[in-house]
C-alpha positions as CSV (number, residue, x, y, z in Angstrom):
1,X,9.4,-131.9,29.5
2,X,12.7,-132.0,27.8
3,X,14.9,-129.0,27.0
4,X,15.3,-129.7,23.2
5,X,16.4,-126.7,21.2
6,X,15.8,-128.5,17.8
7,X,12.7,-127.6,15.9
8,X,10.3,-130.5,15.2
9,X,9.9,-132.0,11.7
10,X,6.7,-134.0,11.1
11,X,5.1,-135.7,8.2
12,X,1.4,-136.6,8.0
13,X,0.2,-139.3,5.5
14,X,-2.7,-137.2,4.2
15,X,-2.9,-138.3,0.6
16,X,-2.7,-142.1,1.3
17,X,-0.1,-142.6,-1.4
18,X,3.2,-142.2,0.5
19,X,4.7,-140.0,-2.2
20,X,5.7,-137.2,0.2
21,X,7.5,-139.6,2.5
22,X,9.4,-141.1,-0.5
23,X,10.3,-137.6,-1.7
24,X,11.8,-136.7,1.7
25,X,13.8,-140.0,1.8
26,X,14.9,-139.4,-1.7
27,X,17.5,-136.8,-0.5
28,X,19.8,-139.8,0.2
29,X,22.6,-139.1,2.7
30,X,21.3,-135.6,3.5
31,X,18.5,-137.2,5.5
32,X,21.2,-137.6,8.2
33,X,21.6,-133.7,8.3
34,X,17.8,-133.5,8.7
35,X,18.0,-135.9,11.6
36,X,20.9,-134.0,13.2
37,X,19.1,-130.6,13.0
38,X,15.5,-131.5,13.6
39,X,13.5,-133.6,16.1
40,X,11.8,-136.0,13.7
41,X,8.3,-136.8,15.0
42,X,5.0,-138.2,13.6
């Protein structure tokens, strides 16, 4: 088990359309801030 202080950020493809994933990626360069502050998981 790793000692990772960052909270986890997960997306689940529940609606089968992918719109939520597109909306998250539509924040452009700020996605790098998300990656720096969260452990991105599926």
